[in-house]
DONUVEX-543216 format. One record per residue (C-alpha): residue number from 0; residue in one letter; x negated, y, z. Coordinates in Angstrom, 1 decimal, always signed. Layout:
BEGIN
<atom><resi>NUM</resi><resn>a</resn><x>X</x><y>Y</y><z>Z</z></atom>
...
***
This chain:
BEGIN
<atom><resi>0</resi><resn>m</resn><x>+16.0</x><y>+13.0</y><z>+27.9</z></atom>
<atom><resi>1</resi><resn>t</resn><x>+18.0</x><y>+10.0</y><z>+26.9</z></atom>
<atom><resi>2</resi><resn>d</resn><x>+17.6</x><y>+6.9</y><z>+29.0</z></atom>
<atom><resi>3</resi><resn>y</resn><x>+16.9</x><y>+3.8</y><z>+26.8</z></atom>
<atom><resi>4</resi><resn>e</resn><x>+16.8</x><y>+0.1</y><z>+27.7</z></atom>
<atom><resi>5</resi><resn>h</resn><x>+14.6</x><y>-1.2</y><z>+24.9</z></atom>
<atom><resi>6</resi><resn>i</resn><x>+12.3</x><y>+1.7</y><z>+24.0</z></atom>
<atom><resi>7</resi><resn>l</resn><x>+10.1</x><y>+4.3</y><z>+25.7</z></atom>
<atom><resi>8</resi><resn>v</resn><x>+10.0</x><y>+7.9</y><z>+24.4</z></atom>
<atom><resi>9</resi><resn>k</resn><x>+7.2</x><y>+10.4</y><z>+25.3</z></atom>
<atom><resi>10</resi><resn>t</resn><x>+7.6</x><y>+13.8</y><z>+24.0</z></atom>
<atom><resi>11</resi><resn>e</resn><x>+4.4</x><y>+16.0</y><z>+23.7</z></atom>
<atom><resi>12</resi><resn>p</resn><x>+4.1</x><y>+19.5</y><z>+22.3</z></atom>
<atom><resi>13</resi><resn>d</resn><x>+3.6</x><y>+18.3</y><z>+18.7</z></atom>
<atom><resi>14</resi><resn>t</resn><x>+4.1</x><y>+14.5</y><z>+18.8</z></atom>
<atom><resi>15</resi><resn>v</resn><x>+6.9</x><y>+12.2</y><z>+19.8</z></atom>
<atom><resi>16</resi><resn>r</resn><x>+5.7</x><y>+8.7</y><z>+20.8</z></atom>
<atom><resi>17</resi><resn>i</resn><x>+8.3</x><y>+5.9</y><z>+20.4</z></atom>
<atom><resi>18</resi><resn>t</resn><x>+7.3</x><y>+2.6</y><z>+22.0</z></atom>
<atom><resi>19</resi><resn>m</resn><x>+9.3</x><y>-0.6</y><z>+21.5</z></atom>
<atom><resi>20</resi><resn>n</resn><x>+9.6</x><y>-2.0</y><z>+25.0</z></atom>
<atom><resi>21</resi><resn>r</resn><x>+11.0</x><y>-5.5</y><z>+24.7</z></atom>
<atom><resi>22</resi><resn>a</resn><x>+7.7</x><y>-7.3</y><z>+25.4</z></atom>
<atom><resi>23</resi><resn>a</resn><x>+9.5</x><y>-10.4</y><z>+26.9</z></atom>
<atom><resi>24</resi><resn>r</resn><x>+11.3</x><y>-10.7</y><z>+23.5</z></atom>
<atom><resi>25</resi><resn>r</resn><x>+8.2</x><y>-9.8</y><z>+21.5</z></atom>
<atom><resi>26</resi><resn>n</resn><x>+9.9</x><y>-6.5</y><z>+20.6</z></atom>
<atom><resi>27</resi><resn>s</resn><x>+12.4</x><y>-8.4</y><z>+18.5</z></atom>
<atom><resi>28</resi><resn>l</resn><x>+15.0</x><y>-6.2</y><z>+16.8</z></atom>
<atom><resi>29</resi><resn>s</resn><x>+18.5</x><y>-6.8</y><z>+18.2</z></atom>
<atom><resi>30</resi><resn>e</resn><x>+21.4</x><y>-4.4</y><z>+17.3</z></atom>
<atom><resi>31</resi><resn>d</resn><x>+20.9</x><y>-2.5</y><z>+20.6</z></atom>
<atom><resi>32</resi><resn>h</resn><x>+17.2</x><y>-2.2</y><z>+20.0</z></atom>
<atom><resi>33</resi><resn>l</resn><x>+17.7</x><y>-1.0</y><z>+16.4</z></atom>
<atom><resi>34</resi><resn>s</resn><x>+20.3</x><y>+1.5</y><z>+17.6</z></atom>
<atom><resi>35</resi><resn>e</resn><x>+18.0</x><y>+2.9</y><z>+20.2</z></atom>
<atom><resi>36</resi><resn>l</resn><x>+15.2</x><y>+3.2</y><z>+17.7</z></atom>
<atom><resi>37</resi><resn>l</resn><x>+17.5</x><y>+5.0</y><z>+15.2</z></atom>
<atom><resi>38</resi><resn>d</resn><x>+18.7</x><y>+7.4</y><z>+17.8</z></atom>
<atom><resi>39</resi><resn>a</resn><x>+15.1</x><y>+8.2</y><z>+18.9</z></atom>
<atom><resi>40</resi><resn>v</resn><x>+13.8</x><y>+8.7</y><z>+15.4</z></atom>
<atom><resi>41</resi><resn>v</resn><x>+16.9</x><y>+11.0</y><z>+14.6</z></atom>
<atom><resi>42</resi><resn>a</resn><x>+16.3</x><y>+13.0</y><z>+17.7</z></atom>
<atom><resi>43</resi><resn>a</resn><x>+12.5</x><y>+13.3</y><z>+17.0</z></atom>
<atom><resi>44</resi><resn>g</resn><x>+13.4</x><y>+14.4</y><z>+13.5</z></atom>
<atom><resi>45</resi><resn>e</resn><x>+15.5</x><y>+17.3</y><z>+14.9</z></atom>
<atom><resi>46</resi><resn>s</resn><x>+12.7</x><y>+18.4</y><z>+17.2</z></atom>
<atom><resi>47</resi><resn>e</resn><x>+9.9</x><y>+20.8</y><z>+16.8</z></atom>
<atom><resi>48</resi><resn>a</resn><x>+7.3</x><y>+18.0</y><z>+16.7</z></atom>
<atom><resi>49</resi><resn>t</resn><x>+5.1</x><y>+17.6</y><z>+13.6</z></atom>
<atom><resi>50</resi><resn>g</resn><x>+4.4</x><y>+13.8</y><z>+14.1</z></atom>
<atom><resi>51</resi><resn>i</resn><x>+6.0</x><y>+10.6</y><z>+15.3</z></atom>
<atom><resi>52</resi><resn>v</resn><x>+4.1</x><y>+7.6</y><z>+16.5</z></atom>
<atom><resi>53</resi><resn>l</resn><x>+5.8</x><y>+4.2</y><z>+16.5</z></atom>
<atom><resi>54</resi><resn>a</resn><x>+4.2</x><y>+1.5</y><z>+18.7</z></atom>
<atom><resi>55</resi><resn>g</resn><x>+5.0</x><y>-1.7</y><z>+20.6</z></atom>
<atom><resi>56</resi><resn>a</resn><x>+4.4</x><y>-2.6</y><z>+24.2</z></atom>
<atom><resi>57</resi><resn>g</resn><x>+3.2</x><y>-6.1</y><z>+25.1</z></atom>
<atom><resi>58</resi><resn>p</resn><x>+1.2</x><y>-8.6</y><z>+23.1</z></atom>
<atom><resi>59</resi><resn>v</resn><x>+2.7</x><y>-7.9</y><z>+19.7</z></atom>
<atom><resi>60</resi><resn>f</resn><x>+4.0</x><y>-5.0</y><z>+17.6</z></atom>
<atom><resi>61</resi><resn>s</resn><x>+7.3</x><y>-6.6</y><z>+16.6</z></atom>
<atom><resi>62</resi><resn>a</resn><x>+8.4</x><y>-10.2</y><z>+15.8</z></atom>
<atom><resi>63</resi><resn>g</resn><x>+11.2</x><y>-8.9</y><z>+13.5</z></atom>
<atom><resi>64</resi><resn>h</resn><x>+14.9</x><y>-9.6</y><z>+13.9</z></atom>
<atom><resi>65</resi><resn>d</resn><x>+16.2</x><y>-11.1</y><z>+17.1</z></atom>
<atom><resi>66</resi><resn>f</resn><x>+17.4</x><y>-14.6</y><z>+16.0</z></atom>
<atom><resi>67</resi><resn>a</resn><x>+19.5</x><y>-14.9</y><z>+19.1</z></atom>
<atom><resi>68</resi><resn>d</resn><x>+21.5</x><y>-11.9</y><z>+17.9</z></atom>
<atom><resi>69</resi><resn>v</resn><x>+21.5</x><y>-13.0</y><z>+14.3</z></atom>
<atom><resi>70</resi><resn>a</resn><x>+22.7</x><y>-16.6</y><z>+15.0</z></atom>
<atom><resi>71</resi><resn>a</resn><x>+25.7</x><y>-15.4</y><z>+17.0</z></atom>
<atom><resi>72</resi><resn>r</resn><x>+27.0</x><y>-13.4</y><z>+14.0</z></atom>
<atom><resi>73</resi><resn>d</resn><x>+29.2</x><y>-14.3</y><z>+11.0</z></atom>
<atom><resi>74</resi><resn>y</resn><x>+28.4</x><y>-13.0</y><z>+7.5</z></atom>
<atom><resi>75</resi><resn>l</resn><x>+30.0</x><y>-9.5</y><z>+8.2</z></atom>
<atom><resi>76</resi><resn>g</resn><x>+28.2</x><y>-9.2</y><z>+11.5</z></atom>
<atom><resi>77</resi><resn>v</resn><x>+24.8</x><y>-10.1</y><z>+10.0</z></atom>
<atom><resi>78</resi><resn>r</resn><x>+25.5</x><y>-7.6</y><z>+7.1</z></atom>
<atom><resi>79</resi><resn>e</resn><x>+26.3</x><y>-4.9</y><z>+9.6</z></atom>
<atom><resi>80</resi><resn>l</resn><x>+23.0</x><y>-5.7</y><z>+11.5</z></atom>
<atom><resi>81</resi><resn>l</resn><x>+20.9</x><y>-5.5</y><z>+8.3</z></atom>
<atom><resi>82</resi><resn>a</resn><x>+22.7</x><y>-2.2</y><z>+7.2</z></atom>
<atom><resi>83</resi><resn>l</resn><x>+21.7</x><y>-0.7</y><z>+10.6</z></atom>
<atom><resi>84</resi><resn>c</resn><x>+18.1</x><y>-1.9</y><z>+10.1</z></atom>
<atom><resi>85</resi><resn>t</resn><x>+18.1</x><y>-0.4</y><z>+6.6</z></atom>
<atom><resi>86</resi><resn>e</resn><x>+19.4</x><y>+2.9</y><z>+8.0</z></atom>
<atom><resi>87</resi><resn>l</resn><x>+16.5</x><y>+3.0</y><z>+10.4</z></atom>
<atom><resi>88</resi><resn>m</resn><x>+14.0</x><y>+2.4</y><z>+7.6</z></atom>
<atom><resi>89</resi><resn>h</resn><x>+15.6</x><y>+5.2</y><z>+5.4</z></atom>
<atom><resi>90</resi><resn>t</resn><x>+15.6</x><y>+7.5</y><z>+8.4</z></atom>
<atom><resi>91</resi><resn>i</resn><x>+11.9</x><y>+7.0</y><z>+9.1</z></atom>
<atom><resi>92</resi><resn>q</resn><x>+11.2</x><y>+8.1</y><z>+5.6</z></atom>
<atom><resi>93</resi><resn>s</resn><x>+13.7</x><y>+11.0</y><z>+5.6</z></atom>
<atom><resi>94</resi><resn>v</resn><x>+12.8</x><y>+12.8</y><z>+8.8</z></atom>
<atom><resi>95</resi><resn>p</resn><x>+10.4</x><y>+15.8</y><z>+8.2</z></atom>
<atom><resi>96</resi><resn>q</resn><x>+7.7</x><y>+14.6</y><z>+10.5</z></atom>
<atom><resi>97</resi><resn>v</resn><x>+4.8</x><y>+12.4</y><z>+9.6</z></atom>
<atom><resi>98</resi><resn>v</resn><x>+5.5</x><y>+9.0</y><z>+11.0</z></atom>
<atom><resi>99</resi><resn>i</resn><x>+2.6</x><y>+6.7</y><z>+11.8</z></atom>
<atom><resi>100</resi><resn>a</resn><x>+2.7</x><y>+3.1</y><z>+12.9</z></atom>
<atom><resi>101</resi><resn>r</resn><x>+0.3</x><y>+2.0</y><z>+15.7</z></atom>
<atom><resi>102</resi><resn>v</resn><x>+0.0</x><y>-1.7</y><z>+15.1</z></atom>
<atom><resi>103</resi><resn>h</resn><x>-1.5</x><y>-4.3</y><z>+17.4</z></atom>
<atom><resi>104</resi><resn>g</resn><x>-0.9</x><y>-8.1</y><z>+17.5</z></atom>
<atom><resi>105</resi><resn>l</resn><x>+1.7</x><y>-9.5</y><z>+15.1</z></atom>
<atom><resi>106</resi><resn>a</resn><x>+4.1</x><y>-7.5</y><z>+12.9</z></atom>
<atom><resi>107</resi><resn>t</resn><x>+6.3</x><y>-10.1</y><z>+11.3</z></atom>
<atom><resi>108</resi><resn>a</resn><x>+9.5</x><y>-9.9</y><z>+9.1</z></atom>
<atom><resi>109</resi><resn>a</resn><x>+11.4</x><y>-6.8</y><z>+10.1</z></atom>
<atom><resi>110</resi><resn>g</resn><x>+8.4</x><y>-5.8</y><z>+12.2</z></atom>
<atom><resi>111</resi><resn>c</resn><x>+6.3</x><y>-5.8</y><z>+9.0</z></atom>
<atom><resi>112</resi><resn>q</resn><x>+9.1</x><y>-3.9</y><z>+7.4</z></atom>
<atom><resi>113</resi><resn>l</resn><x>+8.8</x><y>-1.2</y><z>+10.0</z></atom>
<atom><resi>114</resi><resn>v</resn><x>+5.1</x><y>-0.8</y><z>+9.3</z></atom>
<atom><resi>115</resi><resn>a</resn><x>+5.7</x><y>-0.6</y><z>+5.6</z></atom>
<atom><resi>116</resi><resn>s</resn><x>+8.4</x><y>+2.0</y><z>+6.0</z></atom>
<atom><resi>117</resi><resn>c</resn><x>+6.2</x><y>+4.3</y><z>+8.0</z></atom>
<atom><resi>118</resi><resn>d</resn><x>+4.3</x><y>+7.1</y><z>+6.2</z></atom>
<atom><resi>119</resi><resn>l</resn><x>+0.9</x><y>+5.9</y><z>+7.6</z></atom>
<atom><resi>120</resi><resn>a</resn><x>-0.3</x><y>+2.9</y><z>+9.6</z></atom>
<atom><resi>121</resi><resn>v</resn><x>-3.4</x><y>+2.2</y><z>+11.7</z></atom>
<atom><resi>122</resi><resn>a</resn><x>-4.0</x><y>-1.4</y><z>+12.8</z></atom>
<atom><resi>123</resi><resn>a</resn><x>-6.1</x><y>-3.0</y><z>+15.4</z></atom>
<atom><resi>124</resi><resn>e</resn><x>-8.6</x><y>-5.6</y><z>+14.2</z></atom>
<atom><resi>125</resi><resn>s</resn><x>-6.4</x><y>-8.2</y><z>+16.1</z></atom>
<atom><resi>126</resi><resn>a</resn><x>-3.3</x><y>-7.3</y><z>+14.1</z></atom>
<atom><resi>127</resi><resn>g</resn><x>-1.6</x><y>-9.6</y><z>+11.7</z></atom>
<atom><resi>128</resi><resn>f</resn><x>+1.2</x><y>-9.2</y><z>+9.2</z></atom>
<atom><resi>129</resi><resn>a</resn><x>+3.7</x><y>-11.8</y><z>+7.9</z></atom>
<atom><resi>130</resi><resn>l</resn><x>+7.0</x><y>-12.3</y><z>+6.0</z></atom>
<atom><resi>131</resi><resn>p</resn><x>+7.5</x><y>-15.8</y><z>+7.4</z></atom>
<atom><resi>132</resi><resn>g</resn><x>+11.0</x><y>-16.5</y><z>+6.0</z></atom>
<atom><resi>133</resi><resn>g</resn><x>+9.5</x><y>-18.2</y><z>+3.1</z></atom>
<atom><resi>134</resi><resn>k</resn><x>+8.3</x><y>-21.2</y><z>+5.2</z></atom>
<atom><resi>135</resi><resn>g</resn><x>+11.6</x><y>-21.3</y><z>+7.1</z></atom>
<atom><resi>136</resi><resn>g</resn><x>+15.3</x><y>-21.2</y><z>+6.3</z></atom>
<atom><resi>137</resi><resn>w</resn><x>+16.0</x><y>-17.4</y><z>+6.2</z></atom>
<atom><resi>138</resi><resn>f</resn><x>+14.0</x><y>-15.7</y><z>+3.4</z></atom>
<atom><resi>139</resi><resn>c</resn><x>+12.7</x><y>-12.2</y><z>+4.2</z></atom>
<atom><resi>140</resi><resn>h</resn><x>+14.8</x><y>-10.4</y><z>+1.5</z></atom>
<atom><resi>141</resi><resn>t</resn><x>+15.1</x><y>-6.9</y><z>+3.1</z></atom>
<atom><resi>142</resi><resn>p</resn><x>+11.6</x><y>-6.8</y><z>+4.8</z></atom>
<atom><resi>143</resi><resn>a</resn><x>+10.2</x><y>-7.4</y><z>+1.3</z></atom>
<atom><resi>144</resi><resn>v</resn><x>+11.6</x><y>-4.2</y><z>-0.1</z></atom>
<atom><resi>145</resi><resn>p</resn><x>+9.2</x><y>-1.7</y><z>+1.5</z></atom>
<atom><resi>146</resi><resn>v</resn><x>+6.4</x><y>-4.2</y><z>+1.6</z></atom>
<atom><resi>147</resi><resn>a</resn><x>+6.5</x><y>-4.6</y><z>-2.2</z></atom>
<atom><resi>148</resi><resn>r</resn><x>+6.2</x><y>-0.9</y><z>-2.6</z></atom>
<atom><resi>149</resi><resn>s</resn><x>+3.0</x><y>-1.0</y><z>-0.4</z></atom>
<atom><resi>150</resi><resn>i</resn><x>+1.1</x><y>-4.0</y><z>-1.8</z></atom>
<atom><resi>151</resi><resn>g</resn><x>+2.4</x><y>-4.8</y><z>-5.3</z></atom>
<atom><resi>152</resi><resn>r</resn><x>+4.2</x><y>-7.8</y><z>-6.8</z></atom>
<atom><resi>153</resi><resn>k</resn><x>+1.6</x><y>-10.6</y><z>-6.7</z></atom>
<atom><resi>154</resi><resn>r</resn><x>+0.5</x><y>-10.0</y><z>-3.1</z></atom>
<atom><resi>155</resi><resn>l</resn><x>+4.1</x><y>-9.7</y><z>-2.0</z></atom>
<atom><resi>156</resi><resn>m</resn><x>+5.0</x><y>-13.0</y><z>-3.6</z></atom>
<atom><resi>157</resi><resn>e</resn><x>+2.1</x><y>-14.6</y><z>-1.8</z></atom>
<atom><resi>158</resi><resn>m</resn><x>+3.4</x><y>-13.2</y><z>+1.5</z></atom>
<atom><resi>159</resi><resn>v</resn><x>+7.1</x><y>-14.2</y><z>+1.0</z></atom>
<atom><resi>160</resi><resn>l</resn><x>+6.5</x><y>-17.6</y><z>-0.6</z></atom>
<atom><resi>161</resi><resn>t</resn><x>+3.8</x><y>-18.8</y><z>+1.8</z></atom>
<atom><resi>162</resi><resn>g</resn><x>+4.9</x><y>-17.0</y><z>+5.0</z></atom>
<atom><resi>163</resi><resn>d</resn><x>+1.2</x><y>-16.9</y><z>+6.0</z></atom>
<atom><resi>164</resi><resn>t</resn><x>-0.1</x><y>-14.3</y><z>+8.3</z></atom>
<atom><resi>165</resi><resn>v</resn><x>-2.3</x><y>-11.7</y><z>+6.6</z></atom>
<atom><resi>166</resi><resn>p</resn><x>-5.2</x><y>-10.5</y><z>+8.8</z></atom>
<atom><resi>167</resi><resn>a</resn><x>-5.7</x><y>-6.8</y><z>+9.4</z></atom>
<atom><resi>168</resi><resn>a</resn><x>-8.7</x><y>-6.6</y><z>+7.1</z></atom>
<atom><resi>169</resi><resn>v</resn><x>-6.7</x><y>-8.1</y><z>+4.3</z></atom>
<atom><resi>170</resi><resn>a</resn><x>-3.8</x><y>-5.9</y><z>+5.0</z></atom>
<atom><resi>171</resi><resn>l</resn><x>-6.2</x><y>-2.9</y><z>+4.6</z></atom>
<atom><resi>172</resi><resn>e</resn><x>-7.5</x><y>-4.2</y><z>+1.3</z></atom>
<atom><resi>173</resi><resn>w</resn><x>-3.9</x><y>-4.7</y><z>+0.1</z></atom>
<atom><resi>174</resi><resn>g</resn><x>-2.7</x><y>-1.3</y><z>+1.0</z></atom>
<atom><resi>175</resi><resn>m</resn><x>-0.4</x><y>-2.3</y><z>+3.9</z></atom>
<atom><resi>176</resi><resn>v</resn><x>-2.3</x><y>+0.0</y><z>+6.3</z></atom>
<atom><resi>177</resi><resn>n</resn><x>-4.5</x><y>+3.0</y><z>+6.2</z></atom>
<atom><resi>178</resi><resn>q</resn><x>-7.2</x><y>+2.0</y><z>+8.7</z></atom>
<atom><resi>179</resi><resn>v</resn><x>-8.3</x><y>-1.0</y><z>+10.8</z></atom>
<atom><resi>180</resi><resn>v</resn><x>-10.2</x><y>-0.2</y><z>+13.9</z></atom>
<atom><resi>181</resi><resn>p</resn><x>-11.4</x><y>-2.1</y><z>+17.0</z></atom>
<atom><resi>182</resi><resn>d</resn><x>-8.6</x><y>-2.6</y><z>+19.5</z></atom>
<atom><resi>183</resi><resn>a</resn><x>-10.2</x><y>-0.3</y><z>+22.0</z></atom>
<atom><resi>184</resi><resn>e</resn><x>-10.3</x><y>+2.5</y><z>+19.5</z></atom>
<atom><resi>185</resi><resn>l</resn><x>-6.6</x><y>+2.2</y><z>+18.2</z></atom>
<atom><resi>186</resi><resn>d</resn><x>-5.1</x><y>+5.1</y><z>+20.1</z></atom>
<atom><resi>187</resi><resn>a</resn><x>-8.0</x><y>+7.5</y><z>+19.2</z></atom>
<atom><resi>188</resi><resn>a</resn><x>-7.8</x><y>+6.5</y><z>+15.5</z></atom>
<atom><resi>189</resi><resn>v</resn><x>-4.0</x><y>+7.0</y><z>+15.4</z></atom>
<atom><resi>190</resi><resn>d</resn><x>-4.3</x><y>+10.4</y><z>+17.0</z></atom>
<atom><resi>191</resi><resn>a</resn><x>-7.2</x><y>+11.5</y><z>+14.7</z></atom>
<atom><resi>192</resi><resn>l</resn><x>-5.3</x><y>+10.5</y><z>+11.5</z></atom>
<atom><resi>193</resi><resn>l</resn><x>-2.1</x><y>+12.1</y><z>+12.8</z></atom>
<atom><resi>194</resi><resn>a</resn><x>-4.0</x><y>+15.3</y><z>+13.4</z></atom>
<atom><resi>195</resi><resn>r</resn><x>-5.3</x><y>+15.4</y><z>+9.9</z></atom>
<atom><resi>196</resi><resn>a</resn><x>-2.0</x><y>+14.5</y><z>+8.4</z></atom>
<atom><resi>197</resi><resn>t</resn><x>+0.0</x><y>+17.2</y><z>+10.2</z></atom>
<atom><resi>198</resi><resn>r</resn><x>-2.2</x><y>+20.2</y><z>+9.6</z></atom>
<atom><resi>199</resi><resn>g</resn><x>-1.0</x><y>+23.0</y><z>+7.4</z></atom>
<atom><resi>200</resi><resn>s</resn><x>+2.5</x><y>+24.3</y><z>+6.8</z></atom>
<atom><resi>201</resi><resn>r</resn><x>+5.2</x><y>+22.2</y><z>+8.6</z></atom>
<atom><resi>202</resi><resn>a</resn><x>+7.8</x><y>+23.1</y><z>+6.1</z></atom>
<atom><resi>203</resi><resn>a</resn><x>+5.6</x><y>+22.3</y><z>+3.1</z></atom>
<atom><resi>204</resi><resn>k</resn><x>+4.7</x><y>+19.0</y><z>+4.6</z></atom>
<atom><resi>205</resi><resn>a</resn><x>+8.3</x><y>+18.0</y><z>+5.1</z></atom>
<atom><resi>206</resi><resn>l</resn><x>+9.3</x><y>+19.0</y><z>+1.6</z></atom>
<atom><resi>207</resi><resn>g</resn><x>+6.3</x><y>+17.2</y><z>+0.2</z></atom>
<atom><resi>208</resi><resn>k</resn><x>+7.1</x><y>+14.0</y><z>+2.1</z></atom>
<atom><resi>209</resi><resn>q</resn><x>+10.7</x><y>+13.9</y><z>+1.0</z></atom>
<atom><resi>210</resi><resn>t</resn><x>+9.9</x><y>+14.6</y><z>-2.6</z></atom>
<atom><resi>211</resi><resn>i</resn><x>+7.3</x><y>+11.9</y><z>-2.7</z></atom>
<atom><resi>212</resi><resn>y</resn><x>+9.8</x><y>+9.3</y><z>-1.6</z></atom>
<atom><resi>213</resi><resn>a</resn><x>+12.4</x><y>+10.7</y><z>-4.0</z></atom>
<atom><resi>214</resi><resn>q</resn><x>+10.1</x><y>+10.3</y><z>-7.1</z></atom>
<atom><resi>215</resi><resn>l</resn><x>+7.9</x><y>+7.4</y><z>-6.0</z></atom>
<atom><resi>216</resi><resn>d</resn><x>+9.7</x><y>+4.4</y><z>-7.8</z></atom>
<atom><resi>217</resi><resn>r</resn><x>+11.2</x><y>+6.3</y><z>-10.7</z></atom>
<atom><resi>218</resi><resn>p</resn><x>+10.0</x><y>+6.2</y><z>-14.3</z></atom>
<atom><resi>219</resi><resn>e</resn><x>+7.2</x><y>+8.7</y><z>-14.9</z></atom>
<atom><resi>220</resi><resn>a</resn><x>+9.3</x><y>+11.2</y><z>-16.9</z></atom>
<atom><resi>221</resi><resn>d</resn><x>+12.0</x><y>+11.2</y><z>-14.1</z></atom>
<atom><resi>222</resi><resn>a</resn><x>+9.3</x><y>+11.6</y><z>-11.4</z></atom>
<atom><resi>223</resi><resn>y</resn><x>+7.8</x><y>+14.5</y><z>-13.2</z></atom>
<atom><resi>224</resi><resn>a</resn><x>+11.2</x><y>+16.2</y><z>-13.6</z></atom>
<atom><resi>225</resi><resn>i</resn><x>+11.8</x><y>+16.0</y><z>-9.9</z></atom>
<atom><resi>226</resi><resn>a</resn><x>+8.3</x><y>+17.0</y><z>-8.9</z></atom>
<atom><resi>227</resi><resn>l</resn><x>+8.2</x><y>+19.9</y><z>-11.3</z></atom>
<atom><resi>228</resi><resn>e</resn><x>+11.3</x><y>+21.6</y><z>-10.0</z></atom>
<atom><resi>229</resi><resn>v</resn><x>+10.5</x><y>+21.1</y><z>-6.4</z></atom>
<atom><resi>230</resi><resn>m</resn><x>+6.9</x><y>+22.4</y><z>-6.8</z></atom>
<atom><resi>231</resi><resn>a</resn><x>+8.0</x><y>+25.4</y><z>-8.7</z></atom>
<atom><resi>232</resi><resn>a</resn><x>+10.6</x><y>+26.3</y><z>-6.0</z></atom>
<atom><resi>233</resi><resn>a</resn><x>+8.1</x><y>+25.6</y><z>-3.3</z></atom>
<atom><resi>234</resi><resn>s</resn><x>+5.7</x><y>+28.1</y><z>-4.7</z></atom>
<atom><resi>235</resi><resn>q</resn><x>+8.0</x><y>+30.9</y><z>-3.5</z></atom>
<atom><resi>236</resi><resn>t</resn><x>+8.1</x><y>+29.7</y><z>+0.2</z></atom>
<atom><resi>237</resi><resn>p</resn><x>+6.4</x><y>+31.6</y><z>+2.9</z></atom>
<atom><resi>238</resi><resn>g</resn><x>+4.0</x><y>+28.8</y><z>+3.6</z></atom>
<atom><resi>239</resi><resn>a</resn><x>+2.9</x><y>+28.5</y><z>+0.0</z></atom>
<atom><resi>240</resi><resn>r</resn><x>+2.5</x><y>+32.3</y><z>-0.3</z></atom>
<atom><resi>241</resi><resn>e</resn><x>+0.4</x><y>+32.4</y><z>+2.8</z></atom>
<atom><resi>242</resi><resn>g</resn><x>-1.7</x><y>+29.5</y><z>+1.8</z></atom>
<atom><resi>243</resi><resn>m</resn><x>-2.5</x><y>+31.1</y><z>-1.6</z></atom>
<atom><resi>244</resi><resn>a</resn><x>-3.1</x><y>+34.6</y><z>+0.0</z></atom>
<atom><resi>245</resi><resn>a</resn><x>-5.5</x><y>+33.1</y><z>+2.6</z></atom>
<atom><resi>246</resi><resn>f</resn><x>-7.4</x><y>+31.3</y><z>-0.2</z></atom>
<atom><resi>247</resi><resn>l</resn><x>-7.8</x><y>+34.3</y><z>-2.3</z></atom>
<atom><resi>248</resi><resn>e</resn><x>-8.7</x><y>+36.5</y><z>+0.6</z></atom>
<atom><resi>249</resi><resn>k</resn><x>-11.1</x><y>+34.0</y><z>+2.0</z></atom>
<atom><resi>250</resi><resn>r</resn><x>-9.5</x><y>+33.8</y><z>+5.4</z></atom>
<atom><resi>251</resi><resn>t</resn><x>-7.9</x><y>+31.3</y><z>+7.7</z></atom>
<atom><resi>252</resi><resn>p</resn><x>-4.2</x><y>+30.9</y><z>+7.0</z></atom>
<atom><resi>253</resi><resn>v</resn><x>-1.6</x><y>+31.8</y><z>+9.6</z></atom>
<atom><resi>254</resi><resn>w</resn><x>+1.3</x><y>+29.5</y><z>+8.9</z></atom>
<atom><resi>255</resi><resn>p</resn><x>+4.7</x><y>+31.0</y><z>+9.2</z></atom>
<atom><resi>256</resi><resn>d</resn><x>+6.4</x><y>+27.6</y><z>+9.3</z></atom>
***
């Protein structure tokens, strides 16, 4: 297994757990940290796992970009850093596995972006979410991209303009996370949701996830055009055939993939 400086990776039979491990820096996202996260997500995506859990060690999930790294860069250097971060977000959504964020403490700026980019998210009651650039000097332009697609325009504008922290209960109401649970129940809730989200045909799930992201923000006619072709083709896959046969024969399916 690869040795990392800023993250911990635990591989289980069906799950890869990636934990940000820069507690002293509040899991801020330096170039090295982002590179390790990207490498770990790519490796997990190529594995036989069905799920990936993204977590943070220490008191917070992630405080976002590491300002010490950002402040030392010129325009091109910052652009390269943001491009790396964007690649990580795209990769989280493109890997075939279900990716779930396990959120405790604060998830701010690019840390909030990480949560919004995951397929699913479970938050502890103590969690908070913020895009604080609006009350500072560096607006949260890129973190706002996936957050907007989770919570809608007006709520996004409130977050980016005020920079206020949104409590976990409000984040649930707004659609930022799927569940909010007592802190002591966070791991159990993550595992339970992941188990439900990964059942069924692995190949069908992967194709479904990738198609959802491909059509999600397109006009309805374009979205239907994409979904129709993929769904028709998917009806001929071994997993689909087995699922339909099992339903018709009133038996438990035996997934070939």
